[in-house]
Residue frames as a rotation matrix with the C-alpha (Angstrom) as fourth column:
UNK 1
0.594 0.282 -0.753 -149.70
-0.776 -0.043 -0.629 -14.55
-0.210 0.958 0.194 76.61
UNK 2
0.539 -0.360 0.762 -148.55
0.190 0.933 0.306 -17.89
-0.821 -0.020 0.571 75.16
UNK 3
0.503 -0.470 -0.725 -145.60
-0.798 -0.574 -0.182 -17.59
-0.331 0.671 -0.664 72.92
UNK 4
0.452 -0.465 0.761 -143.77
0.355 0.877 0.324 -20.02
-0.818 0.124 0.562 70.65
UNK 5
0.217 -0.485 -0.847 -141.00
-0.693 -0.688 0.216 -19.23
-0.687 0.540 -0.485 68.14
UNK 6
0.859 -0.143 0.493 -139.82
0.446 0.682 -0.580 -20.55
-0.253 0.717 0.649 64.81
UNK 7
0.462 -0.793 -0.397 -136.11
-0.598 -0.609 0.521 -20.03
-0.655 -0.003 -0.756 64.27
UNK 8
0.552 -0.370 0.747 -133.55
0.630 0.772 -0.083 -21.14
-0.546 0.517 0.659 61.74
UNK 9
-0.468 -0.792 -0.392 -130.97
0.219 -0.533 0.817 -19.85
-0.856 0.296 0.423 59.35
UNK 10
-0.159 0.398 -0.903 -131.81
-0.789 -0.601 -0.126 -18.17
-0.593 0.693 0.410 56.04
UNK 11
-0.152 0.270 -0.951 -133.68
-0.875 0.411 0.256 -20.48
0.460 0.871 0.174 53.61
UNK 12
-0.962 -0.238 0.133 -134.39
-0.273 0.837 -0.474 -23.13
0.001 -0.493 -0.870 56.27
UNK 13
-0.546 0.819 -0.177 -138.12
0.402 0.441 0.802 -23.01
0.735 0.367 -0.570 55.76
UNK 14
-0.883 0.159 -0.441 -139.18
0.387 -0.285 -0.877 -20.75
-0.265 -0.945 0.190 58.64
UNK 15
-0.683 0.651 -0.332 -141.75
-0.657 -0.746 -0.109 -18.65
-0.319 0.144 0.937 56.80
UNK 16
-0.357 0.573 -0.737 -143.38
-0.514 0.539 0.668 -21.65
0.780 0.618 0.102 55.08
UNK 17
-0.615 0.096 -0.783 -143.56
0.568 0.742 -0.355 -23.41
0.547 -0.663 -0.511 58.46
UNK 18
-0.902 0.277 -0.330 -145.04
0.056 -0.685 -0.726 -20.34
-0.427 -0.674 0.603 60.06
UNK 19
-0.556 0.705 -0.439 -147.66
-0.822 -0.389 0.416 -20.07
0.123 0.593 0.796 57.38
UNK 20
-0.319 0.427 -0.846 -148.65
-0.078 0.878 0.473 -23.72
0.945 0.217 -0.247 57.68
UNK 21
-0.782 0.025 -0.622 -148.72
0.602 0.287 -0.745 -23.51
0.160 -0.957 -0.240 61.53
UNK 22
-0.820 0.542 -0.184 -150.99
-0.428 -0.794 -0.433 -20.49
-0.380 -0.276 0.883 61.52
UNK 23
-0.352 0.686 -0.637 -153.32
-0.779 0.162 0.605 -22.29
0.518 0.709 0.478 59.19
UNK 24
-0.430 0.038 -0.902 -153.23
0.246 0.966 -0.077 -25.55
0.869 -0.255 -0.425 61.17
UNK 25
-0.864 -0.012 -0.503 -153.65
0.503 -0.051 -0.863 -23.91
-0.016 -0.999 0.050 64.60
UNK 26
-0.724 0.658 -0.207 -156.40
-0.615 -0.752 -0.238 -21.54
-0.313 -0.045 0.949 63.59
UNK 27
-0.304 0.574 -0.760 -158.11
-0.553 0.543 0.632 -24.53
0.776 0.613 0.152 61.84
UNK 28
-0.537 0.044 -0.842 -158.12
0.559 0.766 -0.316 -26.17
0.632 -0.641 -0.436 65.30
UNK 29
0.486 0.873 0.044 -160.12
0.625 -0.383 0.680 -23.18
0.611 -0.303 -0.732 66.62
UNK 30
0.223 -0.445 -0.867 -157.38
0.841 -0.363 0.402 -21.17
-0.494 -0.819 0.293 68.35
UNK 31
0.986 0.087 0.141 -156.62
0.147 -0.853 -0.502 -17.55
0.076 0.515 -0.854 67.67
UNK 32
0.213 -0.976 0.046 -153.07
0.902 0.214 0.375 -16.80
-0.376 -0.038 0.926 66.55
UNK 33
0.950 -0.173 -0.261 -151.08
-0.262 -0.895 -0.362 -13.61
-0.171 0.412 -0.895 65.96
UNK 34
0.564 -0.817 0.121 -147.56
0.821 0.538 -0.193 -13.51
0.093 0.208 0.974 64.55
UNK 35
0.749 -0.511 -0.422 -144.47
-0.306 -0.832 0.464 -11.43
-0.588 -0.218 -0.779 65.01
UNK 36
0.738 -0.525 0.424 -141.79
0.668 0.480 -0.569 -11.46
0.095 0.703 0.705 62.31
UNK 37
0.384 -0.684 -0.621 -138.33
0.059 -0.653 0.755 -9.96
-0.922 -0.327 -0.210 62.80
UNK 38
0.917 -0.171 0.360 -136.78
0.345 -0.110 -0.932 -8.31
0.199 0.979 -0.042 59.71
UNK 39
0.209 -0.917 -0.340 -133.01
0.762 -0.065 0.645 -7.87
-0.614 -0.393 0.685 59.62
UNK 40
-0.763 -0.480 0.433 -133.26
0.646 -0.565 0.513 -5.12
-0.002 0.671 0.741 57.01
UNK 41
-0.772 0.453 -0.445 -135.21
-0.287 -0.874 -0.393 -2.07
-0.567 -0.176 0.805 56.28
UNK 42
-0.685 0.600 0.415 -138.77
0.727 0.603 0.329 -2.73
-0.053 0.527 -0.849 55.10
UNK 43
-0.859 0.459 -0.228 -141.79
-0.450 -0.888 -0.092 -0.67
-0.245 0.023 0.969 54.07
UNK 44
-0.512 0.797 0.322 -145.51
0.714 0.603 -0.357 -1.41
-0.478 0.047 -0.877 54.08
UNK 45
0.357 0.541 -0.762 -146.18
0.108 -0.834 -0.542 1.94
-0.928 0.111 -0.356 52.50
UNK 46
0.124 -0.283 0.951 -145.89
0.974 0.218 -0.062 3.17
-0.190 0.934 0.302 48.96
UNK 47
-0.745 -0.441 -0.500 -144.42
0.360 -0.897 0.256 6.40
-0.562 0.011 0.827 47.67
UNK 48
-0.881 0.446 0.158 -146.97
-0.118 -0.531 0.839 8.84
0.458 0.720 0.521 46.53
UNK 49
-0.053 0.892 -0.449 -149.76
0.650 0.372 0.663 7.42
0.758 -0.257 -0.599 48.74
UNK 50
0.514 0.352 0.783 -151.25
-0.219 -0.828 0.516 9.75
0.830 -0.436 -0.349 51.41
UNK 51
0.993 -0.093 -0.070 -149.91
0.097 0.330 0.939 7.74
-0.064 -0.939 0.337 54.34
UNK 52
0.226 -0.960 0.163 -146.38
0.973 0.214 -0.092 7.70
0.053 0.180 0.982 52.83
UNK 53
-0.023 -0.215 0.976 -146.58
0.341 -0.920 -0.195 11.47
0.940 0.328 0.095 52.33
UNK 54
0.851 0.367 0.376 -147.51
-0.224 -0.393 0.892 11.85
0.475 -0.843 -0.252 55.98
UNK 55
0.767 -0.628 -0.131 -144.54
0.568 0.569 0.595 9.76
-0.299 -0.531 0.793 57.11
UNK 56
-0.035 -0.842 0.538 -142.05
0.927 -0.228 -0.297 11.63
0.373 0.488 0.789 54.79
UNK 57
0.309 0.198 0.930 -143.42
0.004 -0.978 0.207 14.92
0.951 -0.061 -0.303 56.14
UNK 58
-0.603 -0.709 0.366 -142.29
-0.344 -0.184 -0.921 13.79
0.720 -0.681 -0.133 59.61
UNK 59
0.473 0.825 0.309 -145.25
-0.722 0.163 0.672 12.16
0.504 -0.542 0.673 61.30
UNK 60
-0.498 -0.645 0.580 -144.03
-0.860 0.456 -0.231 9.92
-0.115 -0.613 -0.781 64.19
UNK 61
-0.720 0.332 0.609 -146.95
0.211 0.942 -0.262 7.51
-0.661 -0.060 -0.748 63.68
UNK 62
-0.593 0.590 -0.547 -149.30
-0.800 -0.354 0.485 6.98
0.093 0.726 0.682 60.86
UNK 63
-0.542 0.510 0.668 -152.41
0.026 0.805 -0.593 4.81
-0.840 -0.304 -0.449 61.36
UNK 64
-0.738 0.315 -0.597 -153.91
-0.652 -0.106 0.750 3.67
0.173 0.943 0.284 58.12
UNK 65
-0.687 0.563 0.459 -157.39
-0.024 0.614 -0.789 2.14
-0.726 -0.553 -0.408 58.46
UNK 66
-0.650 0.598 -0.469 -160.17
-0.605 -0.033 0.796 0.67
0.460 0.801 0.383 56.47
UNK 67
0.380 0.880 0.286 -163.19
-0.914 0.309 0.264 -1.54
0.144 -0.362 0.921 57.04
UNK 68
0.760 -0.131 -0.636 -160.89
-0.104 0.942 -0.318 -4.65
0.641 0.308 0.703 56.54
UNK 69
0.364 -0.723 -0.587 -157.76
0.905 0.424 0.039 -3.83
0.221 -0.546 0.808 58.56
UNK 70
0.976 -0.182 0.122 -155.59
-0.196 -0.974 0.113 -1.20
0.099 -0.134 -0.986 60.05
UNK 71
0.341 -0.926 -0.161 -151.75
0.819 0.377 -0.432 -0.72
0.461 0.016 0.887 60.10
UNK 72
0.979 -0.130 -0.157 -149.82
-0.019 -0.825 0.564 1.44
-0.203 -0.550 -0.810 62.48
UNK 73
0.402 -0.889 0.219 -146.50
0.637 0.100 -0.764 2.61
0.658 0.447 0.607 61.25
UNK 74
0.944 -0.169 -0.284 -144.18
0.152 -0.541 0.827 3.96
-0.294 -0.824 -0.485 63.89
UNK 75
0.619 -0.752 0.227 -141.04
0.009 -0.283 -0.959 5.78
0.785 0.596 -0.168 62.81
UNK 76
0.521 -0.431 -0.737 -138.23
0.849 0.345 0.399 5.02
0.082 -0.834 0.546 65.19
UNK 77
0.783 -0.164 0.599 -136.43
0.069 -0.935 -0.347 8.29
0.618 0.313 -0.722 64.21
UNK 78
-0.055 -0.952 0.302 -133.16
-0.527 -0.230 -0.818 7.39
0.848 -0.204 -0.489 65.81
UNK 79
0.358 0.162 0.919 -134.57
-0.905 0.301 0.299 5.36
-0.228 -0.940 0.255 68.76
UNK 80
-0.750 -0.624 0.221 -133.29
-0.603 0.781 0.160 1.88
-0.272 -0.013 -0.962 69.33
UNK 81
-0.455 0.612 -0.647 -135.13
-0.354 0.542 0.762 -1.07
0.817 0.576 -0.030 67.82
UNK 82
0.213 0.614 0.760 -137.90
-0.962 -0.005 0.274 -2.18
0.172 -0.790 0.589 70.21
UNK 83
-0.826 -0.438 0.355 -137.45
-0.515 0.842 -0.161 -5.41
-0.228 -0.316 -0.921 72.07
UNK 84
-0.683 0.604 -0.412 -139.68
0.156 0.671 0.725 -8.37
0.714 0.430 -0.552 71.45
UNK 85
-0.536 0.458 -0.709 -141.16
0.832 0.142 -0.537 -7.80
-0.144 -0.878 -0.457 74.88
UNK 86
-0.660 0.284 -0.696 -142.05
-0.139 -0.956 -0.257 -4.17
-0.738 -0.073 0.670 74.03
UNK 87
-0.783 0.377 -0.494 -143.64
-0.561 -0.086 0.824 -5.25
0.268 0.922 0.279 70.69
UNK 88
-0.688 0.534 -0.491 -145.76
0.465 0.844 0.267 -7.96
0.557 -0.045 -0.829 72.33
UNK 89
-0.597 0.517 -0.613 -147.45
0.478 -0.385 -0.790 -5.34
-0.645 -0.764 -0.018 74.58
UNK 90
-0.668 0.367 -0.647 -148.93
-0.613 -0.764 0.200 -3.83
-0.421 0.531 0.735 71.39
UNK 91
-0.802 0.410 -0.435 -150.79
-0.065 0.663 0.745 -7.02
0.594 0.626 -0.505 70.35
UNK 92
0.061 0.950 0.306 -154.36
-0.930 -0.057 0.362 -7.72
0.361 -0.307 0.880 71.18
UNK 93
-0.329 -0.235 0.915 -154.93
-0.711 0.699 -0.076 -10.87
-0.622 -0.675 -0.397 73.30
UNK 94
0.312 0.313 -0.897 -154.95
-0.802 0.594 -0.071 -14.19
0.510 0.741 0.436 71.40
UNK 95
0.986 0.098 0.134 -154.44
-0.152 0.859 0.488 -17.85
-0.067 -0.502 0.862 72.34
UNK 96
0.409 -0.869 0.278 -151.04
0.701 0.494 0.513 -18.02
-0.584 -0.015 0.812 70.79
UNK 97
0.736 -0.354 -0.576 -148.37
-0.571 -0.783 -0.248 -15.70
-0.363 0.511 -0.779 69.41
UNK 98
0.664 -0.610 0.433 -146.00
0.705 0.703 -0.091 -17.34
-0.249 0.366 0.897 66.90
UNK 99
0.659 -0.559 -0.504 -142.71
-0.394 -0.827 0.402 -15.56
-0.641 -0.066 -0.764 66.54
UNK 100
0.796 -0.490 0.355 -140.51
0.584 0.469 -0.663 -15.86
0.159 0.735 0.659 63.43
UNK 101
0.109 -0.852 0.511 -136.94
0.100 -0.502 -0.859 -14.95
0.989 0.144 0.030 64.20
UNK 102
0.456 -0.024 0.889 -135.78
-0.777 -0.498 0.385 -13.50
0.433 -0.867 -0.246 67.50
UNK 103
0.573 -0.163 -0.803 -133.58
0.130 0.986 -0.107 -16.57
0.809 -0.043 0.586 67.99
UNK 104
-0.571 -0.820 0.033 -131.56
0.117 -0.121 -0.986 -14.91
0.813 -0.559 0.165 70.77
UNK 105
-0.117 0.621 0.775 -134.67
-0.935 -0.331 0.124 -14.31
0.334 -0.710 0.620 72.97
UNK 106
-0.900 -0.412 0.142 -135.43
-0.429 0.784 -0.449 -17.09
0.074 -0.465 -0.882 75.43
UNK 107
0.126 0.984 0.126 -139.01
-0.900 0.167 -0.402 -18.00
-0.417 -0.063 0.907 74.60
UNK 108
-0.069 -0.144 0.987 -139.54
0.109 0.983 0.151 -21.73
-0.992 0.118 -0.052 73.51
UNK 109
0.056 -0.010 -0.998 -138.88
-0.931 -0.362 -0.049 -22.39
-0.361 0.932 -0.029 69.83
UNK 110
0.642 0.018 0.767 -138.88
0.316 0.905 -0.285 -24.94
-0.699 0.425 0.575 67.17
UNK 111
-0.248 -0.739 -0.627 -135.95
-0.463 -0.478 0.747 -24.79
-0.851 0.475 -0.223 64.69
UNK 112
0.930 0.367 -0.037 -136.60
-0.154 0.296 -0.943 -25.14
-0.335 0.882 0.331 60.98
UNK 113
-0.055 -0.997 0.057 -133.69
-0.462 0.076 0.884 -26.92
-0.885 0.023 -0.465 59.34
UNK 114
0.961 0.240 -0.140 -132.89
-0.230 0.401 -0.887 -27.81
-0.157 0.884 0.440 55.75
UNK 115
0.483 -0.812 0.329 -129.75
0.453 0.553 0.699 -29.82
-0.749 -0.189 0.635 55.12
UNK 116
0.436 -0.253 0.864 -129.17
0.890 -0.021 -0.456 -28.39
0.133 0.967 0.216 51.75
UNK 117
0.920 -0.050 0.388 -128.37
-0.060 -0.998 0.012 -24.93
0.387 -0.034 -0.921 53.19
UNK 118
0.123 -0.949 -0.291 -125.20
0.469 0.314 -0.825 -26.35
0.874 -0.035 0.484 54.88
UNK 119
-0.012 -0.059 0.998 -125.88
-0.639 -0.768 -0.053 -24.35
0.769 -0.638 -0.028 58.07
UNK 120
-0.858 -0.272 -0.436 -125.27
0.147 0.684 -0.715 -25.92
0.493 -0.677 -0.546 61.51
UNK 121
0.175 0.921 -0.347 -128.10
0.658 0.153 0.737 -26.60
0.732 -0.358 -0.579 63.87
UNK 122
-0.163 -0.071 0.984 -128.97
-0.465 -0.874 -0.140 -23.99
0.870 -0.481 0.110 66.40
UNK 123
0.709 0.703 -0.061 -130.53
-0.315 0.393 0.864 -26.50
0.631 -0.593 0.500 68.86
UNK 124
0.366 -0.543 -0.756 -127.39
0.695 0.699 -0.166 -28.11
0.618 -0.465 0.634 70.36
UNK 125
-0.686 -0.720 -0.109 -126.31
0.615 -0.494 -0.614 -24.81
0.388 -0.488 0.782 71.83
UNK 126
-0.764 0.466 0.447 -129.62
-0.471 -0.876 0.106 -23.41
0.441 -0.129 0.888 72.65
UNK 127
-0.923 0.376 -0.076 -131.94
0.339 0.708 -0.619 -25.00
-0.179 -0.597 -0.782 75.32
UNK 128
-0.402 0.847 -0.349 -134.79
-0.356 -0.496 -0.792 -22.72
-0.844 -0.194 0.501 74.31
UNK 129
-0.307 0.241 -0.921 -135.05
-0.903 0.230 0.362 -24.73
0.299 0.943 0.147 71.09
UNK 130
-0.115 0.379 0.918 -137.43
-0.753 0.570 -0.329 -27.46
-0.648 -0.729 0.219 72.25
UNK 131
0.426 0.263 0.865 -137.70
0.346 0.836 -0.425 -29.34
-0.836 0.481 0.265 68.88
UNK 132
-0.647 -0.569 -0.508 -136.32
-0.365 -0.354 0.861 -29.42
-0.669 0.743 0.021 65.38
UNK 133
0.650 0.736 0.189 -138.36
-0.026 0.271 -0.962 -29.60
-0.760 0.621 0.195 62.17
UNK 134
-0.320 -0.917 -0.237 -135.98
-0.478 -0.060 0.876 -31.04
-0.818 0.394 -0.419 59.52
UNK 135
0.605 0.416 -0.679 -135.96
-0.794 0.256 -0.551 -32.34
-0.056 0.872 0.486 56.02
UNK 136
-0.103 -0.613 -0.783 -133.44
-0.383 0.751 -0.537 -35.06
0.918 0.245 -0.313 57.03
UNK 137
0.756 0.288 -0.587 -133.38
0.312 0.630 0.711 -37.52
0.575 -0.721 0.387 59.92
UNK 138
-0.071 -0.776 0.626 -131.46
-0.500 -0.516 -0.696 -36.23
0.863 -0.363 -0.351 62.95
UNK 139
0.254 0.048 -0.966 -130.46
0.750 0.621 0.228 -37.78
0.611 -0.782 0.122 66.24
UNK 140
-0.391 -0.327 0.860 -130.82
-0.230 -0.870 -0.436 -35.16
0.891 -0.368 0.265 69.00
UNK 141
-0.896 0.005 -0.444 -131.73
0.417 0.348 -0.839 -34.88
0.151 -0.937 -0.314 72.67
UNK 142
-0.518 0.788 -0.333 -135.09
-0.335 -0.545 -0.769 -33.34
-0.787 -0.287 0.546 71.83
UNK 143
0.292 0.685 0.667 -137.92
0.383 0.555 -0.738 -34.19
-0.876 0.471 -0.101 69.43
UNK 144
-0.778 -0.429 -0.459 -137.28
-0.290 -0.403 0.868 -34.08
-0.557 0.809 0.189 65.63
UNK 145
0.278 0.945 0.170 -140.22
0.068 0.157 -0.985 -33.68
-0.958 0.286 -0.021 63.24
UNK 146
-0.272 -0.188 0.944 -140.40
0.951 0.096 0.294 -33.91
-0.146 0.978 0.152 59.49
UNK 147
-0.908 -0.167 -0.383 -140.33
0.142 -0.985 0.095 -30.31
-0.393 0.032 0.919 58.30
UNK 148
-0.744 0.657 -0.119 -143.57
-0.389 -0.281 0.877 -30.93
0.543 0.699 0.465 56.37
UNK 149
-0.431 0.589 -0.684 -145.42
0.694 0.700 0.165 -32.67
0.576 -0.403 -0.711 59.23
UNK 150
-0.619 0.139 0.773 -147.26
-0.278 -0.959 -0.051 -29.54
0.735 -0.246 0.632 60.18
UNK 151
0.478 0.875 -0.081 -149.99
-0.273 0.235 0.933 -31.41
0.835 -0.424 0.351 62.19
UNK 152
0.464 -0.396 -0.792 -147.43
0.781 0.606 0.154 -33.10
0.419 -0.690 0.590 64.47
UNK 153
-0.630 -0.744 0.221 -145.45
0.574 -0.638 -0.513 -29.83
0.523 -0.196 0.829 64.88
UNK 154
-0.315 0.627 0.712 -148.60
-0.424 -0.765 0.485 -27.89
0.849 -0.149 0.507 65.75
UNK 155
0.683 0.589 -0.433 -149.67
0.075 0.533 0.843 -30.55
0.727 -0.608 0.320 68.21
UNK 156
-0.027 -0.838 -0.544 -146.26
0.900 0.216 -0.378 -30.40
0.434 -0.500 0.749 69.86
UNK 157
-0.786 -0.297 0.543 -146.40
0.152 -0.943 -0.296 -26.62
0.600 -0.150 0.786 70.17
UNK 158
0.049 0.933 0.356 -149.98
-0.426 -0.303 0.853 -26.66
0.904 -0.193 0.382 71.52
UNK 159
0.667 0.100 -0.739 -149.16
0.503 0.671 0.545 -29.27
0.550 -0.735 0.397 74.09
UNK 160
-0.356 -0.915 -0.190 -146.01
0.813 -0.203 -0.545 -27.24
0.460 -0.349 0.816 75.11
UNK 161
-0.857 0.013 0.515 -148.08
-0.125 -0.975 -0.182 -24.11
0.500 -0.221 0.837 75.72
UNK 162
-0.880 0.476 0.000 -151.01
0.182 0.336 -0.924 -25.89
-0.439 -0.813 -0.382 77.37
UNK 163
-0.326 0.812 -0.485 -153.64
-0.860 -0.467 -0.204 -25.46
-0.392 0.351 0.850 74.64
């Protein structure tokens, strides 16, 4: 499976870049799935709904399905957080999996960077960051793209993964 990540500090533009990349790459005819790491508790379910009631009652997994989509909720119930590698085995085959977050994993990545956040670049200390998408000009030992030049960033990623 071909993987490419988007990393960066909070408010660096990761999610916007991910959204634009998915649109651009699928528009070029490739299938894309995404994985997003959340650093906090999250819920895709709503109190009072049947599926939520099943989970609260103690179900280990709840599969919610309709004619348009399905969602599998798995309660960890004290287990350790699954690794990215474990999660990837649950995805159906696609041309490319874009991963938001998981900056410590060693898959190739592009770093989203906004100068206004005041955060340092990740790239200088991480060789898995193959390029930077920034809102300011930078001089680095790897490609630097305008954060809003989605077509160029997508082209770079597709070339990197051989698509």
